[in-house]
Each structure stands twice: as structure tokens, then as C-alpha cells.
C-alpha positions in Angstrom: 107.8 87.8 116.3 108.9 91.0 114.5 108.7 94.5 116.5 106.0 95.8 114.3 103.7 92.9 114.9 104.5 93.0 118.7 103.7 96.6 118.9 100.6 96.2 116.8 99.3 93.4 118.7 100.0 95.1 122.0 98.3 98.3 120.8 95.2 96.4 119.5 94.8 94.4 122.8 95.0 97.5 124.9 92.5 99.3 122.7 90.2 96.5 122.3 89.9 95.8 126.0 89.4 99.4 126.8 86.8 99.6 124.0 85.1 96.4 125.2 84.8 97.5 128.8 83.6 101.0 127.7 81.0 99.7 125.4 80.0 97.3 128.1 79.4 100.1 130.6 77.5 102.3 128.1 75.3 99.3 127.0 74.6 98.3 130.5 73.5 102.0 131.4 71.3 102.5 128.4 68.2 100.7 129.5 68.2 101.7 133.1 68.8 105.3 132.0 65.7 105.2 129.6 63.5 103.6 132.3 64.6 106.4 134.7 63.6 109.0 132.2 60.3 107.2 131.5 59.8 107.0 135.3 60.3 110.9 135.8 57.8 111.5 133.1 55.3 109.0 134.7 55.6 110.9 138.0 54.7 114.2 136.5 51.8 112.7 134.6 50.4 110.8 137.7 50.4 114.0 139.9 48.9 116.0 137.0 46.0 113.5 136.4 45.6 113.0 140.2 44.5 116.7 140.4 41.9 116.1 137.7 40.4 113.1 139.5 40.3 114.6 143.0 36.8 116.5 142.9 35.1 113.5 141.3 36.6 110.8 143.6 35.7 113.1 146.7 32.0 113.3 145.5 31.9 109.6 144.7 29.4 107.6 146.9 30.6 104.9 149.1 30.9 101.7 147.0 30.6 103.6 143.7 32.9 104.0 140.8 34.0 106.9 138.5 32.5 105.4 135.4 30.5 107.8 133.3 32.1 110.8 134.8 34.0 113.6 133.2 37.5 112.1 134.3 36.6 108.8 132.8 35.4 110.4 129.6 38.5 112.5 129.2 40.6 109.3 129.6 38.5 107.5 127.0 39.0 110.5 124.5 42.7 110.2 125.0 42.8 106.6 124.3 40.7 107.2 121.1 43.0 110.0 119.8 44.9 109.3 116.6 48.8 110.0 116.8 51.7 109.9 114.2 54.6 111.5 115.9 58.1 111.4 114.5 60.6 111.4 117.5 64.1 111.6 116.3 63.5 109.3 113.3 61.2 106.8 115.1 57.4 106.9 114.7 55.0 106.7 117.5 51.5 105.6 116.4 49.7 104.8 119.7 49.1 106.3 123.1 50.1 103.8 125.7 49.3 105.2 129.2 47.1 103.1 131.3 45.4 105.0 134.1 43.5 103.5 137.0 42.1 105.1 140.3 41.6 103.3 143.8 39.7 104.6 146.7 41.2 105.1 150.1 40.7 101.3 150.7 42.6 100.2 147.5 39.5 99.4 145.7 39.6 100.1 141.8 37.1 102.6 141.0 38.2 103.4 137.6 40.5 101.5 135.1 41.3 102.8 131.6 43.0 99.7 130.4 42.1 97.2 127.7 40.8 94.9 130.4 39.4 97.1 133.1 39.9 95.7 136.6 37.1 98.0 138.4 36.1 96.7 141.8 39.4 94.7 142.2 41.3 94.9 145.6 44.7 96.7 144.8 45.5 97.5 148.3 48.4 95.0 148.3 50.1 96.3 145.0 53.2 98.3 145.8 52.2 101.5 144.1 48.9 101.7 145.9 50.0 100.5 149.3 53.0 102.8 149.5 51.2 106.0 148.3 48.4 105.3 150.8 51.0 105.1 153.5 52.3 108.6 152.2 55.4 107.0 150.5 56.5 107.1 146.9 54.6 104.4 145.1 55.9 102.6 142.1 56.5 99.2 140.7 57.5 97.3 137.6 55.5 94.2 136.8 56.2 91.6 134.0 53.4 90.2 132.1 55.4 87.2 131.1 57.7 86.2 134.1 60.9 85.3 132.2 60.8 88.2 129.6 62.2 91.6 130.7 60.6 93.2 127.6 57.1 92.7 128.9 57.7 94.8 132.0 55.2 97.4 132.6 56.1 100.5 134.8 53.6 101.7 137.3 53.8 105.2 139.1 51.3 106.3 141.6 50.4 109.6 143.0 47.9 110.4 146.0 44.6 111.8 145.1 43.8 114.4 147.9 40.8 116.5 149.0 40.7 118.8 151.9 44.4 117.9 152.9 43.8 114.3 153.2 44.6 111.3 150.9 41.2 109.9 149.5 42.6 107.7 146.8 45.4 106.8 144.6 45.9 107.5 140.7 48.4 105.1 139.0 49.8 105.7 135.5 51.3 102.7 133.8 53.3 102.4 130.7 54.8 99.3 129.0 58.5 99.0 128.6 58.0 97.7 125.0 56.9 101.0 123.9 60.3 102.6 124.8 62.3 99.5 123.8 62.7 100.9 120.3 64.6 104.0 121.7 66.7 101.7 123.8 67.3 99.5 120.9 68.4 102.4 118.7 70.7 103.7 121.3 72.5 100.5 121.7 72.9 100.1 117.9 74.5 103.6 117.8 76.8 102.8 120.7 78.0 99.5 118.9 78.2 101.1 115.6 80.3 104.0 117.2 82.3 101.5 119.2 83.1 99.7 115.9 84.2 102.9 114.5 86.3 103.7 117.5 88.0 100.4 117.4 88.7 100.7 113.7 90.1 104.2 114.1 92.2 103.0 116.9 93.6 100.0 114.9 94.4 102.5 112.0 96.1 104.8 114.4 97.9 101.8 115.7 99.0 100.7 112.4 100.2 104.3 111.7 102.0 104.7 114.9 103.5 101.1 114.6 104.7 101.8 110.9 106.4 105.1 112.0 108.1 103.3 115.0 109.2 100.5 113.0 110.4 102.9 110.2 112.4 105.0 112.7 113.9 101.8 114.4 114.7 100.3 111.0 116.5 103.7 110.0 118.4 103.5 113.3 119.4 99.8 112.5 120.5 100.6 109.0 122.6 103.5 110.3 124.1 101.0 112.8 124.8 98.5 110.1 126.4 101.2 108.0 128.5 102.4 110.8 129.6 98.6 111.4 130.6 98.4 107.7 132.8 101.5 108.0 130.5 103.6 105.8 130.3 107.3 106.9 126.7 108.5 106.6 124.8 111.5 108.0 123.1 110.8 111.4 119.5 110.2 110.6 117.1 113.0 111.8 114.8 110.9 114.3 112.6 112.4 117.0 112.7 112.0 120.7 114.8 109.3 122.2 115.5 107.6 119.0 117.2 110.7 117.7 119.3 110.9 121.0 120.2 107.3 120.5 121.3 108.0 116.9 123.4 110.9 118.2 125.0 108.6 120.9 125.8 106.0 118.2 127.3 108.5 116.1 129.4 109.9 118.9 130.4 106.3 119.9 131.3 105.4 116.2 133.4 108.5 115.9 135.5 107.6 119.1 135.9 104.0 117.7 136.8 105.2 114.3 139.3 107.7 115.8 140.7 105.0 118.0 141.0 102.6 115.0 142.4 105.1 112.7 145.2 106.2 115.2 146.1 102.5 115.6 146.2 101.8 111.7 147.8 105.1 111.1 150.6 104.4 113.7 151.2 101.0 112.2 151.3 102.3 108.7 153.3 105.4 109.5 155.9 103.3 111.3 156.3 101.1 108.3 156.4 104.1 105.9 159.1 105.9 108.0 161.4 103.0 108.1 162.7 103.3 104.5 163.6 107.0 104.4 165.1 106.8 107.9 167.1 104.0 107.0 168.3 105.7 103.8 169.0 109.1 105.8 170.9 107.1 108.6 173.1 105.2 106.2 173.9 108.3 104.1 174.8 110.1 107.3 177.0 107.4 108.5 178.8 107.3 105.1 179.4 111.2 105.2 181.5 110.6 108.2 184.1 108.9 106.1 186.4 110.4 103.6 184.6 110.4 100.3 185.1 111.7 96.7 183.2 114.9 96.2 180.7 113.1 93.7 179.9 110.6 96.3 179.5 113.0 99.2 177.2 115.1 96.8 175.2 112.0 96.0 174.7 111.0 99.8 173.8 114.8 100.5 171.3 114.8 97.8 169.8 111.6 98.9 169.4 113.0 102.7 167.7 116.0 101.1 165.3 113.7 99.0 164.4 111.6 101.9 163.8 114.6 104.2 161.5 116.1 101.4 159.6 112.8 101.1 159.2 112.9 105.2 158.0 116.4 104.8 155.4 115.7 102.2 154.3 112.5 104.2 153.7 114.7 107.3 152.0 117.5 105.3 149.5 115.0 103.7 148.9 113.2 107.1 148.0 116.5 108.6 145.7 117.4 105.7 144.0 113.9 105.8 143.6 114.2 109.6 142.0 117.7 109.3 139.5 116.4 106.7 138.7 113.4 108.8 137.8 115.6 111.7 135.2 117.3 109.6 131.5 116.2 109.3 130.6 118.4 106.3 132.6 120.8 103.9 133.9 123.8 105.6 132.1 125.9 103.0 129.1 125.5 100.8 129.0 127.4 97.6 128.4 126.7 93.9 131.8 125.3 92.4 132.4 124.7 88.6 134.2 121.4 88.3 135.1 122.1 84.7 136.7 125.6 85.7 138.6 124.0 88.5 139.9 121.2 86.1 141.0 123.9 83.5 142.8 126.0 86.1 144.6 122.9 87.5 145.7 121.9 84.0 146.9 125.3 83.3 149.1 125.3 86.5 150.5 121.9 85.7 151.1 122.6 82.0 155.1 122.6 82.7 154.9 119.2 84.3 152.8 117.9 81.5 155.2 119.2 78.9 158.2 117.8 80.8 156.6 114.2 80.7 155.3 114.8 77.2 151.8 113.9 78.3 149.0 115.5 76.5 145.3 116.0 77.6 142.3 114.6 75.7 138.8 116.1 76.6 136.1 113.5 76.0 133.1 115.8 77.5 133.0 119.2 78.9 129.7 120.0 80.6 129.8 123.2 82.5 127.8 122.4 85.7 128.2 123.3 89.4 128.0 121.4 92.6 127.6 122.8 96.2 130.9 122.3 98.1 134.1 123.8 99.4 136.2 125.0 96.3 139.6 124.5 98.1 138.8 121.0 99.0 137.5 119.9 95.6 140.6 121.7 94.0 142.8 119.6 96.3 140.9 116.3 95.4 141.4 117.0 91.6 144.9 118.0 92.2 145.6 114.6 93.9 143.8 112.9 91.2 146.0 114.6 88.5 149.2 114.0 90.4 148.2 110.2 90.8 147.5 109.9 87.1 150.7 111.8 85.9 152.7 109.6 88.3 151.6 106.4 86.4 151.2 107.8 83.0 154.0 106.7 80.6 156.0 109.5 78.8 154.3 110.4 75.5 150.9 109.2 76.6 147.5 110.7 77.1 145.3 111.5 80.0 141.7 111.5 79.3 139.4 114.0 81.1 135.6 114.2 81.0 133.0 116.4 83.1 129.5 115.0 82.6 126.5 116.4 84.2 122.9 115.4 84.4 119.9 116.7 86.5 121.2 115.2 89.7 124.9 114.7 89.4 128.3 115.8 88.0 130.9 113.1 87.2 134.5 113.8 86.6 136.5 111.0 84.6 140.1 110.7 84.5 141.9 108.0 82.6 145.7 107.3 82.4 147.4 104.8 80.1 149.9 103.3 82.5 150.3 99.8 83.9 146.9 99.9 85.6 146.0 98.2 88.8 145.2 94.4 89.4 141.7 93.5 90.1 142.5 92.3 93.7 144.0 95.6 94.5 141.2 98.0 93.4 139.2 97.9 96.6 142.3 98.9 98.4 142.8 102.2 96.6 142.2 105.1 98.6 143.4 103.6 101.8 146.1 105.1 103.7 149.7 104.0 102.7 148.5 101.7 99.9 150.2 102.2 96.7 151.7 100.7 93.6 155.0 101.3 91.9 155.2 104.5 89.7 156.2 104.4 86.2 158.7 107.4 86.6 161.1 106.0 89.0 159.6 102.7 90.2 159.0 103.9 93.7 155.8 103.4 95.6 154.0 106.5 97.0 152.4 106.8 100.4 149.0 106.4 99.0 147.7 109.5 100.9 146.8 111.3 97.8 143.8 109.0 96.9 142.9 108.8 100.7 142.6 112.5 100.7 140.5 112.3 97.6 138.2 109.6 99.0 137.7 111.6 102.2 136.8 114.9 100.4 134.3 112.9 98.2 132.7 111.4 101.4 132.4 114.9 102.9 130.6 116.0 99.7 128.3 113.0 99.8 129.6 111.7 96.6 131.2 108.5 95.2 134.8 107.5 94.1 135.1 104.5 91.7 138.2 102.8 90.1 138.0 100.7 87.1 140.6 98.8 85.0 141.0 100.6 81.6 143.2 98.2 79.7 145.8 99.8 79.6 145.6 102.1 82.6 143.3 103.1 85.3 139.8 104.8 85.1 138.8 107.0 87.9 135.2 108.3 88.3 134.5 111.1 90.8 130.7 111.7 91.2 129.2 114.7 93.2 125.5 115.5 93.8 124.3 118.7 92.4 
């Protein structure tokens, strides 16, 4: 299973379980809470009505009832009142209180319900019995034994006169009259829970996508590092950013070690030829030689020493460039102006080789970068092209710009490079024989060009031109 699916599944399971238990608790508390509120209201109503019934109950003869009295009449008028109240979007169209009164023995002396129970003995009912004992009396009785919705809440209050309890007044209210409020509350909780779950899922998807994107960016960076590509360290937050920095540091150390090993092997191979030539010439100079031979051997030693000096200088320059992570300076640089200045400096060398310059395109455009480094790159490109250009040939230059990039093209008309060798151009100490003298160069010139291009986030491409070699150097604007 992919990382994203695992994260999303885990997030959804945790959120779903949390939402399930929270909703379950809320739903389990709705109905008891509404009943508790209703019971509180019934307590207030029972005590209020008990005060109104006290005088009549005290004056009632033994074995009599409250029928026909003022209290009974007021209850009947209450039951007959029309009502249409809108309570938070729900309509109440009936008055649901049932009121009954018992005397001190628990006999019903008034019942305002639909089926009056006047004369019945309620002394054993919980609401009446507890109230007569001076306790809080209340009960909930189902009209249908197995149906919770048919429950009726009964709350009693003592009817007192002269400091003693002379009876009990009970107020009853069916649960079905408040069930609509319970149902609405449960629906709202379920809808809110569904929205919460959906929002949590959306957040989970967002967090998962963000995490997977960061991890994939880090993976892509690691794959590029493994392939030897030098890319900027991705800007990632938190621990992933620290991991990317650690990977970059590890890559740099491994690259440095690999570069040192490769450079040492290549340098050892590259030094063998000039050292052997210097050693052989030095040995011969110990013998008696004609002046012409002595001069030739001395010149050979000087040439090889100069070759070694150039090799060391270029190795130092390349090592300095490889230690950088970005150009030393960032300022607008005109590549066309750099090329013109470079060609002016090399005019004598071009005339000596009878090599002419042909401009195919001249776009004046600037790129951000280090002027000295870019000048060094163009200088090495020109030196490489001039070394392989036959006398009397042409070097084709172009500077082409668009909205995003500037591309410099340079083509010589020399022997070119075989297709299998094109990918190796720009590597240290890889070169092909030059036209002028048939000798191979160190290959460090194009390696310096490639390193400068990488520092400037550009691209370097080599293409066979038949005849010759076409070089494209592209830099972002």
C-alpha cells in the first residue's frame, strides 16, 4: 500500500472512531437532558399550582372533591385555551399538562385529565406516597410497557395549610410532546457529525497530499543525487527539511570523496606523459649533444613544464568551482557583450589560424550570474573550438534569447566527436586529438564549462554537426 493511502486510511480511522464515540455520547445525553429540563419545569409548575389549590382543599369536607370549585374551573379553562406557539421552528398546538390532586390519604379529589380518576386510591403511587412522607415525589410511567416514547412524567408537590401537608398536587406531561425537540436535536447532531467527518476527511486528504508531495520531493532529490545530478536542496518544512539538508551534506561528502579518488587516478595518468618526457630529456642533457639537440630538449622540458602548470591551474580552478553551491556574484550579465569582448581579445589567435567568425544570431539579452565565471566558460568554449578548427575554417556563433532563456551556440568545422564519446564530453581528463598538433588536451576546459553552467542552473549540450561539433550553452533569464 502506498504511503499516501496508509496515511489517509490511518487518519480516517482515527477521526472516524473519535467522531463515532463523540456522537454516541452526545446522542446518549440528548434525551436524558431534555427530560431533566422538562422535570425541572414540572417541579416549578407543581409548586405554583399547589399554592392555588391549598385553600379549597383545606375547606373541602371529608369525602368530598374539588369538582365545581374555582381551582377545577381554572384548570378546565387552561385545557380549553387555543395555542399556536412557534418554538425555535417547531409548532406547539396543544396544552399537555395533566393535573390531579389527592387528599392526605392519597384519594384523588380532582383529576383534570381526559379520563378523570376522581375517587381512585393513588396512595401507593410513587409521586403521591413520597410527597406525603415529606420527600421529593416523581415518577415516569409508560402507557405501553415496551415503548419508551409512551412514557409520562409525573412530578408532585405538597399542598400545605397551616404548616401541615393536607394533600398532593401532581403535574404530568407526556414524553411524546417533547420528543420532537429530542428528535430535532439528534438530527442536528448527526448532520453536524457528518459535516465534521467530511471536513476531517478533507483535512486528512489535504494533509496526506502535502505529506506525500514533500516525501516525493525528497525522494526525487535523493534519486537525482544518486544519478549524479546536482540540484538545489528542496525547501521542505520541519524534519523533512532537516533530512534534505542532511542528505545534501552526505551527498557532498560522498561526491568529494568520489571526486578525489577519480581525480587522483586521472591526474596520475595525465602526469605520466609530461613527467616521462621531462625525465627523458633531462637524462639526455647530461650527455654531450650538439647545440641544436640540446636546445630542442630544453624546449621540450619547457613545454612540458608549461603543460603541467596549465594542468595544475585548471585543476585548482575546477576545484574552486566545485566547492561552490551558487555563483559567487549575482548581477545582470550580457552574454553577447561577453562574446564580443572575448573575440576581440582572441583576434590575433584567430588570424594566426586563419579562422573566421560567422554570427548567425545576435540577441542582446542578459542573464543573472557571475560575469567572471561566465567569461571563463565562454573562453574555454572558444579555446576548445579553436583547438579543433582546421586552418581557414569558420566558427559559427549565435546568441538567441526568448522570454525564459538565453542560448549560446558555437560550432566548429573540425573532425567532430563520435557518438559514443558525446556523453563523456565535459568529464575530467577526457579529450580527443586536436587538429593543430594531434595531441590530446586535459579535458578540464569543458569540465570547467560544465561546472559553471551547473552553478548557474543551466544546461550544456553537445551535438554532432557533420562536420564538426555543435555546442549549446543555455542559461535561465
